[in-house]
N, CA and C atoms as a LAMMPS dump frame, in Angstrom:
ITEM: TIMESTEP
0
ITEM: NUMBER OF ATOMS
441
ITEM: BOX BOUNDS ff ff ff
-5.0000000000000000e+02 5.0000000000000000e+02
-5.0000000000000000e+02 5.0000000000000000e+02
-5.0000000000000000e+02 5.0000000000000000e+02
ITEM: ATOMS id mol type element x y z
1 1 1 N 62.12 -125.853 42.021
2 1 2 C 61.399 -124.861 42.328
3 1 3 C 61.556 -123.741 41.958
4 2 1 N 62.874 -122.962 41.761
5 2 2 C 62.725 -121.997 41.087
6 2 3 C 62.616 -121.903 39.805
7 3 1 N 62.605 -122.627 38.749
8 3 2 C 62.216 -122.827 37.515
9 3 3 C 60.636 -122.589 37.327
10 4 1 N 60.123 -123.246 38.577
11 4 2 C 58.578 -122.729 38.085
12 4 3 C 58.257 -121.554 38.871
13 5 1 N 58.776 -121.332 39.706
14 5 2 C 58.678 -119.514 39.996
15 5 3 C 58.835 -118.69 38.853
16 6 1 N 59.991 -118.992 38.172
17 6 2 C 60.337 -118.061 37.045
18 6 3 C 59.29 -118.301 36.078
19 7 1 N 58.718 -119.663 35.844
20 7 2 C 57.8 -119.328 34.643
21 7 3 C 56.79 -118.843 35.075
22 8 1 N 56.297 -119.124 36.62
23 8 2 C 54.685 -118.575 37.014
24 8 3 C 55.175 -116.808 36.912
25 9 1 N 55.757 -116.677 37.206
26 9 2 C 56.043 -114.868 36.809
27 9 3 C 56.414 -114.692 35.331
28 10 1 N 56.676 -115.13 34.807
29 10 2 C 56.442 -114.916 32.982
30 10 3 C 55.312 -115.045 32.932
31 11 1 N 54.591 -115.969 32.953
32 11 2 C 53.086 -116.301 32.549
33 11 3 C 52.407 -115.064 33.133
34 12 1 N 52.309 -114.738 34.373
35 12 2 C 51.334 -113.61 34.905
36 12 3 C 52.071 -112.343 33.815
37 13 1 N 53.103 -112.276 34.216
38 13 2 C 53.817 -110.996 33.441
39 13 3 C 52.86 -110.614 31.952
40 14 1 N 53.231 -111.88 31.091
41 14 2 C 53.016 -111.729 29.924
42 14 3 C 51.009 -111.78 29.658
43 15 1 N 50.211 -112.231 30.378
44 15 2 C 49.152 -112.252 30.448
45 15 3 C 48.405 -110.771 30.538
46 16 1 N 49.433 -110.241 31.696
47 16 2 C 48.952 -108.587 32.031
48 16 3 C 49.306 -107.683 30.868
49 17 1 N 50.165 -107.859 30.23
50 17 2 C 50.784 -107.093 29.064
51 17 3 C 49.513 -107.375 27.646
52 18 1 N 49.564 -108.475 27.664
53 18 2 C 48.348 -109.304 26.567
54 18 3 C 46.882 -108.823 26.774
55 19 1 N 46.318 -108.712 27.973
56 19 2 C 45.205 -108.761 28.498
57 19 3 C 44.268 -107.33 27.864
58 20 1 N 43.559 -106.997 27.247
59 20 2 C 43.011 -106.037 26.406
60 20 3 C 42.111 -105.091 27.487
61 21 1 N 41.99 -105.395 28.478
62 21 2 C 41.086 -104.757 29.642
63 21 3 C 42.162 -104.106 30.537
64 22 1 N 43.542 -104.101 30.365
65 22 2 C 44.296 -103.696 31.102
66 22 3 C 45.644 -103.155 30.51
67 23 1 N 44.937 -102.484 29.463
68 23 2 C 46.084 -101.628 28.455
69 23 3 C 46.319 -100.04 29.161
70 24 1 N 47.319 -100.257 29.257
71 24 2 C 47.808 -99.035 30.39
72 24 3 C 47.459 -97.558 29.588
73 25 1 N 47.414 -97.404 28.398
74 25 2 C 47.233 -96.43 27.287
75 25 3 C 46.057 -95.805 27.444
76 26 1 N 45.377 -97.037 27.225
77 26 2 C 43.691 -96.725 27.397
78 26 3 C 43.204 -96.168 29.062
79 27 1 N 43.948 -96.8 29.734
80 27 2 C 43.417 -96.161 31.399
81 27 3 C 43.65 -94.582 31.444
82 28 1 N 44.948 -94.536 30.864
83 28 2 C 45.471 -93.14 31.133
84 28 3 C 44.343 -92.311 30.107
85 29 1 N 44.209 -92.459 29.216
86 29 2 C 43.269 -91.533 28.434
87 29 3 C 41.507 -91.478 28.618
88 30 1 N 41.175 -92.196 29.479
89 30 2 C 39.985 -92.599 29.622
90 30 3 C 39.511 -90.999 30.406
91 31 1 N 38.33 -90.798 29.96
92 31 2 C 37.917 -89.645 30.776
93 31 3 C 36.745 -89.844 31.795
94 32 1 N 36.614 -88.997 32.743
95 32 2 C 35.463 -89.572 33.923
96 32 3 C 34.187 -89.984 33.308
97 33 1 N 33.249 -90.642 33.554
98 33 2 C 32.139 -91.019 33.529
99 33 3 C 30.953 -89.898 33.539
100 34 1 N 31.305 -89.064 34.981
101 34 2 C 30.735 -88.35 35.024
102 34 3 C 31.348 -87.016 34.629
103 35 1 N 30.713 -85.902 34.03
104 35 2 C 30.891 -84.763 33.394
105 35 3 C 31.004 -83.965 34.982
106 36 1 N 31.961 -83.038 34.254
107 36 2 C 32.294 -82.129 35.545
108 36 3 C 33.521 -81.986 36.597
109 37 1 N 33.816 -83.656 36.645
110 37 2 C 35.284 -84.49 37.419
111 37 3 C 36.42 -83.494 36.949
112 38 1 N 37.16 -83.465 37.658
113 38 2 C 38.194 -83.351 37.026
114 38 3 C 39.575 -83.822 37.738
115 39 1 N 40.734 -83.799 37.48
116 39 2 C 41.669 -84.577 38.048
117 39 3 C 42.382 -83.997 39.024
118 40 1 N 42.319 -84.352 40.457
119 40 2 C 43.135 -83.525 41.399
120 40 3 C 44.072 -83.978 41.876
121 41 1 N 45.079 -82.799 41.98
122 41 2 C 46.665 -82.967 42.54
123 41 3 C 46.502 -83.066 44.114
124 42 1 N 47.789 -83.459 44.658
125 42 2 C 47.676 -83.924 45.915
126 42 3 C 47.553 -82.392 46.423
127 43 1 N 47.944 -81.484 46.159
128 43 2 C 47.674 -80.193 46.711
129 43 3 C 46.361 -79.582 46.732
130 44 1 N 45.482 -80.283 46.023
131 44 2 C 44.381 -79.703 45.793
132 44 3 C 43.274 -80.597 47.176
133 45 1 N 44.069 -81.783 47
134 45 2 C 43.12 -82.667 48.261
135 45 3 C 43.46 -81.695 49.679
136 46 1 N 44.974 -81.614 49.711
137 46 2 C 45.279 -80.833 51.058
138 46 3 C 44.651 -79.931 51.435
139 47 1 N 43.878 -79.879 52.838
140 47 2 C 43.624 -78.46 53.145
141 47 3 C 43.969 -78.534 54.822
142 48 1 N 43.9 -77.578 55.702
143 48 2 C 43.79 -77.475 56.641
144 48 3 C 42.511 -77.618 57.687
145 49 1 N 43.047 -78.517 58.76
146 49 2 C 41.833 -79.156 59.558
147 49 3 C 42.261 -77.803 61.183
148 50 1 N 41.271 -77.694 61.872
149 50 2 C 41.13 -76.944 62.824
150 50 3 C 41.239 -77.656 63.889
151 51 1 N 40.354 -78.759 63.861
152 51 2 C 40.596 -79.748 65.113
153 51 3 C 40.057 -81.08 64.742
154 52 1 N 40.673 -82.268 65.312
155 52 2 C 39.628 -83.261 65.115
156 52 3 C 38.575 -83.43 65.827
157 53 1 N 37.215 -83.635 65.943
158 53 2 C 36.405 -84.088 66.584
159 53 3 C 36.238 -85.43 66.407
160 54 1 N 36.34 -86.039 67.888
161 54 2 C 36.105 -87.773 67.812
162 54 3 C 34.55 -87.752 68.985
163 55 1 N 33.367 -88.199 68.717
164 55 2 C 32.728 -88.876 69.61
165 55 3 C 32.599 -90.381 69.614
166 56 1 N 32.031 -90.186 70.996
167 56 2 C 32.141 -91.98 71.24
168 56 3 C 31.599 -92.139 72.652
169 57 1 N 30.832 -93.085 72.67
170 57 2 C 29.701 -93.559 73.8
171 57 3 C 30.931 -95.102 74.688
172 58 1 N 31.049 -95.088 75.899
173 58 2 C 32.063 -95.751 76.83
174 58 3 C 31.064 -96.374 78.009
175 59 1 N 31.04 -97.844 77.569
176 59 2 C 30.335 -98.26 78.958
177 59 3 C 31.127 -99.418 79.648
178 60 1 N 30.964 -99.73 80.96
179 60 2 C 31.556 -100.977 81.301
180 60 3 C 32.978 -101.645 81.132
181 61 1 N 32.998 -102.302 80.669
182 61 2 C 34.707 -102.404 80.538
183 61 3 C 35.162 -102.157 79.132
184 62 1 N 34.409 -101.146 78.552
185 62 2 C 35.665 -100.443 77.438
186 62 3 C 36.205 -99.019 77.659
187 63 1 N 36.222 -98.794 79.192
188 63 2 C 37.202 -97.933 79.422
189 63 3 C 38.759 -97.771 78.988
190 64 1 N 39.524 -98.602 79.265
191 64 2 C 40.689 -99.249 78.733
192 64 3 C 40.569 -99.051 77.203
193 65 1 N 39.78 -99.706 76.313
194 65 2 C 39.979 -99.719 75.046
195 65 3 C 39.839 -97.948 74.065
196 66 1 N 38.731 -97.59 75.289
197 66 2 C 38.633 -96.282 74.513
198 66 3 C 39.943 -95.354 75.098
199 67 1 N 40.522 -95.554 76.211
200 67 2 C 41.674 -94.809 76.064
201 67 3 C 42.995 -94.936 75.147
202 68 1 N 43.357 -96.239 74.462
203 68 2 C 44.043 -96.543 73.807
204 68 3 C 43.686 -95.99 72.551
205 69 1 N 42.316 -95.764 72.031
206 69 2 C 41.994 -94.977 71.044
207 69 3 C 42.915 -93.951 70.79
208 70 1 N 42.207 -92.883 72.424
209 70 2 C 42.646 -91.875 72.57
210 70 3 C 44.343 -91.506 72.349
211 71 1 N 44.527 -92.275 73.163
212 71 2 C 46.369 -92.383 72.998
213 71 3 C 46.936 -92.422 71.531
214 72 1 N 46.164 -93.257 70.796
215 72 2 C 47.135 -93.646 69.839
216 72 3 C 46.823 -92.234 69.002
217 73 1 N 45.619 -91.639 68.829
218 73 2 C 45.382 -90.658 68.206
219 73 3 C 46.276 -89.571 68.34
220 74 1 N 46.211 -89.331 69.996
221 74 2 C 47.204 -88.153 70.164
222 74 3 C 48.758 -88.245 69.554
223 75 1 N 48.967 -89.524 69.626
224 75 2 C 50.48 -89.865 69.293
225 75 3 C 50.912 -89.643 67.569
226 76 1 N 49.722 -89.887 66.965
227 76 2 C 49.939 -90.038 65.413
228 76 3 C 49.73 -88.611 64.725
229 77 1 N 48.96 -87.604 65.668
230 77 2 C 48.494 -86.262 65.098
231 77 3 C 49.028 -85.118 65.828
232 78 1 N 49.228 -83.908 65.358
233 78 2 C 49.818 -82.812 65.77
234 78 3 C 48.966 -81.688 66.035
235 79 1 N 47.26 -82.425 64.94
236 79 2 C 46.294 -81.521 65.145
237 79 3 C 45.533 -81.283 66.49
238 80 1 N 44.708 -80.467 67.054
239 80 2 C 43.977 -80.277 68.387
240 80 3 C 43.081 -81.255 68.025
241 81 1 N 42.898 -82.081 69.345
242 81 2 C 41.797 -82.739 69.385
243 81 3 C 40.731 -83.126 70.254
244 82 1 N 39.346 -83.061 69.748
245 82 2 C 38.533 -82.672 70.41
246 82 3 C 37.497 -83.873 71.088
247 83 1 N 37.39 -84.315 72.097
248 83 2 C 36.583 -85.448 72.339
249 83 3 C 35.203 -85.084 72.742
250 84 1 N 34.202 -85.71 73.012
251 84 2 C 33.157 -85.822 72.907
252 84 3 C 32.717 -87.109 73.305
253 85 1 N 32.565 -87.028 74.73
254 85 2 C 32.523 -88.953 75.321
255 85 3 C 31.218 -88.828 76.294
256 86 1 N 30.428 -89.803 75.81
257 86 2 C 28.936 -90.448 76.764
258 86 3 C 29.683 -91.362 77.426
259 87 1 N 29.361 -91.449 78.62
260 87 2 C 29.799 -92.507 79.391
261 87 3 C 28.783 -92.664 80.966
262 88 1 N 28.826 -93.586 81.663
263 88 2 C 28.121 -93.981 82.715
264 88 3 C 28.739 -92.769 83.993
265 89 1 N 28.093 -92.908 85.004
266 89 2 C 28.422 -91.93 85.939
267 89 3 C 29.98 -92.369 86.731
268 90 1 N 29.913 -93.599 86.628
269 90 2 C 31.181 -94.226 87.301
270 90 3 C 32.399 -94.39 86.724
271 91 1 N 31.89 -94.126 85.331
272 91 2 C 33.568 -93.766 84.452
273 91 3 C 33.868 -92.102 84.344
274 92 1 N 32.83 -91.284 84.885
275 92 2 C 33.177 -89.755 84.767
276 92 3 C 34.392 -89.393 85.285
277 93 1 N 34.376 -89.578 85.948
278 93 2 C 35.577 -89.194 87.248
279 93 3 C 37.123 -89.729 86.717
280 94 1 N 36.851 -90.883 86.397
281 94 2 C 37.972 -91.887 85.944
282 94 3 C 38.779 -91.061 84.728
283 95 1 N 37.666 -90.835 83.216
284 95 2 C 37.927 -90.189 82.393
285 95 3 C 38.33 -88.509 83.012
286 96 1 N 37.562 -88.107 83.426
287 96 2 C 38.559 -86.761 83.739
288 96 3 C 40.024 -86.748 84.379
289 97 1 N 40.026 -87.374 85.723
290 97 2 C 41.482 -87.534 85.794
291 97 3 C 42.132 -87.942 84.461
292 98 1 N 41.75 -88.701 84.101
293 98 2 C 43.237 -89.259 82.898
294 98 3 C 43.354 -88.199 81.63
295 99 1 N 42.178 -88.045 81.342
296 99 2 C 42.057 -86.805 80.368
297 99 3 C 42.62 -85.544 80.858
298 100 1 N 42.356 -85.098 82.085
299 100 2 C 43.043 -83.801 82.226
300 100 3 C 45.056 -83.824 82.45
301 101 1 N 45.182 -85.21 82.836
302 101 2 C 46.548 -85.298 82.909
303 101 3 C 47.258 -85.465 81.424
304 102 1 N 46.646 -86.045 80.693
305 102 2 C 46.752 -86.007 79.088
306 102 3 C 47.091 -84.546 78.552
307 103 1 N 45.608 -83.974 78.964
308 103 2 C 45.884 -82.382 78.41
309 103 3 C 47.098 -81.783 78.855
310 104 1 N 47.42 -82.197 80.11
311 104 2 C 48.807 -81.303 80.484
312 104 3 C 49.941 -81.602 79.615
313 105 1 N 50.026 -83.252 79.258
314 105 2 C 51.168 -83.665 78.723
315 105 3 C 51.094 -83.031 77.3
316 106 1 N 50.163 -82.798 77.115
317 106 2 C 50.069 -82.706 75.34
318 106 3 C 49.967 -81.057 75.001
319 107 1 N 50.247 -80.705 75.932
320 107 2 C 50.263 -78.832 76.061
321 107 3 C 49.052 -78.362 75.51
322 108 1 N 47.724 -78.965 75.984
323 108 2 C 46.548 -78.489 75.454
324 108 3 C 46.258 -78.993 74.302
325 109 1 N 46.949 -80.093 73.562
326 109 2 C 46.403 -80.542 72.116
327 109 3 C 44.962 -81.137 72.407
328 110 1 N 44.724 -81.523 73.776
329 110 2 C 43.175 -82.557 73.733
330 110 3 C 42.24 -81.292 74.748
331 111 1 N 41.387 -81.325 74.386
332 111 2 C 40.369 -80.735 75.006
333 111 3 C 38.66 -82.022 74.845
334 112 1 N 38.394 -82 75.819
335 112 2 C 37.041 -82.876 75.894
336 112 3 C 36.004 -82.628 77.069
337 113 1 N 34.471 -82.933 76.207
338 113 2 C 33.462 -82.881 77.085
339 113 3 C 33.049 -84.461 77.449
340 114 1 N 32.193 -84.243 78.922
341 114 2 C 32.011 -86.036 79.196
342 114 3 C 30.391 -85.534 79.35
343 115 1 N 29.479 -86.439 78.981
344 115 2 C 28.228 -86.414 78.653
345 115 3 C 27.613 -87.896 79.551
346 116 1 N 26.933 -87.642 80.324
347 116 2 C 26.278 -88.593 80.945
348 116 3 C 25.351 -89.468 79.561
349 117 1 N 25.052 -90.693 79.492
350 117 2 C 24.025 -91.544 78.705
351 117 3 C 22.782 -91.116 78.933
352 118 1 N 22.325 -90.449 77.829
353 118 2 C 21.038 -89.561 77.923
354 118 3 C 19.907 -90.114 77.165
355 119 1 N 18.631 -90.201 76.892
356 119 2 C 17.929 -90.625 75.787
357 119 3 C 17.115 -89.549 75.681
358 120 1 N 16.264 -89.464 74.23
359 120 2 C 15.171 -88.119 74.495
360 120 3 C 14.154 -88.686 75.432
361 121 1 N 13.614 -87.671 75.885
362 121 2 C 12.336 -88.211 76.768
363 121 3 C 11.185 -88.766 75.953
364 122 1 N 11.211 -88.756 74.724
365 122 2 C 9.905 -89.562 74.091
366 122 3 C 10.386 -90.782 73.993
367 123 1 N 9.871 -91.969 74.607
368 123 2 C 10.244 -93.238 74.537
369 123 3 C 11.136 -93.882 75.055
370 124 1 N 11.843 -92.861 76.386
371 124 2 C 12.715 -93.004 76.752
372 124 3 C 13.148 -94.688 77.449
373 125 1 N 12.013 -95.017 78.106
374 125 2 C 12.199 -96.483 78.726
375 125 3 C 12.566 -97.234 77.866
376 126 1 N 11.481 -97.037 76.899
377 126 2 C 11.823 -98.325 75.314
378 126 3 C 13.061 -98.628 75.025
379 127 1 N 13.87 -97.346 74.585
380 127 2 C 15.429 -97.352 74.372
381 127 3 C 16.053 -97.889 74.952
382 128 1 N 15.657 -97.616 76.702
383 128 2 C 16.611 -98.238 77.608
384 128 3 C 16.979 -99.436 77.881
385 129 1 N 15.56 -99.923 77.34
386 129 2 C 15.612 -101.414 77.571
387 129 3 C 15.522 -102.121 76.19
388 130 1 N 15.618 -101.701 74.732
389 130 2 C 15.801 -102.255 73.695
390 130 3 C 16.907 -102.817 73.591
391 131 1 N 17.901 -101.739 73.377
392 131 2 C 19.304 -102.662 73.35
393 131 3 C 20.369 -102.25 74.741
394 132 1 N 21.705 -102.437 73.993
395 132 2 C 22.11 -102.136 76.054
396 132 3 C 22.184 -100.8 75.667
397 133 1 N 22.713 -100.356 76.98
398 133 2 C 22.862 -98.921 77.225
399 133 3 C 23.695 -98.329 75.893
400 134 1 N 24.77 -98.434 76.02
401 134 2 C 25.789 -97.897 74.92
402 134 3 C 25.189 -98.048 73.776
403 135 1 N 24.938 -99.169 73.459
404 135 2 C 24.36 -99.338 71.704
405 135 3 C 23.123 -98.249 71.317
406 136 1 N 22.367 -98.327 72.234
407 136 2 C 21.242 -96.942 72.454
408 136 3 C 21.861 -95.669 72.105
409 137 1 N 22.393 -95.72 72.832
410 137 2 C 23.267 -94.01 72.875
411 137 3 C 23.84 -93.564 71.853
412 138 1 N 24.051 -94.579 71.099
413 138 2 C 25.186 -94.215 70.104
414 138 3 C 23.988 -94.123 68.913
415 139 1 N 23.076 -94.179 68.724
416 139 2 C 22.153 -93.652 68.227
417 139 3 C 21.474 -92.128 67.995
418 140 1 N 21.585 -91.696 69.167
419 140 2 C 21.313 -90.576 69.385
420 140 3 C 22.506 -89.599 69.458
421 141 1 N 23.808 -89.938 69.402
422 141 2 C 24.807 -88.794 69.373
423 141 3 C 24.515 -87.386 68.483
424 142 1 N 23.757 -87.475 67.033
425 142 2 C 23.995 -86.736 66.625
426 142 3 C 22.855 -85.29 67.504
427 143 1 N 21.99 -86.047 68.025
428 143 2 C 20.679 -85.201 68.717
429 143 3 C 21.606 -84.626 70.316
430 144 1 N 22.175 -85.479 70.537
431 144 2 C 22.746 -85.154 72.056
432 144 3 C 23.726 -84 72.014
433 145 1 N 24.401 -83.998 71.336
434 145 2 C 25.561 -82.825 70.658
435 145 3 C 25.415 -81.794 70.31
436 146 1 N 25.586 -81.034 71.072
437 146 2 C 24.67 -79.753 70.593
438 146 3 C 25.651 -78.551 69.483
439 147 1 N 26.375 -79.083 69.798
440 147 2 C 27.446 -77.582 68.663
441 147 3 C 27.619 -78.973 67.643
């Protein structure tokens, strides 16, 4: 069995080396197809971020799932986080209680806005009945968020 594995490894190695499409010197010397592009160094990619803004819609049984997303984000970043949450009336108080507590625990790293599910007045009834409420609300997040 080990002989077969070694043989396969050698075959793969030589096929990669002898393949003209994967010639490493050709790859390094190749110029970008679009003029004006330049190589970026890691320092050129790095930039400071004032805050992370996350907007989402939560209805029905997705409350705990959404809190897990927020919790993961707070654990894995030191950047301030601003949440814009669209939710049903019965979940508003739950969100407010939990997120206010988390704001204190994270030394005000977390900020949030809570909005009711709302549709543009034109064809409001059509949108409410066309999809589930949350699915339709996602379409209007750019219009609903003022900032």
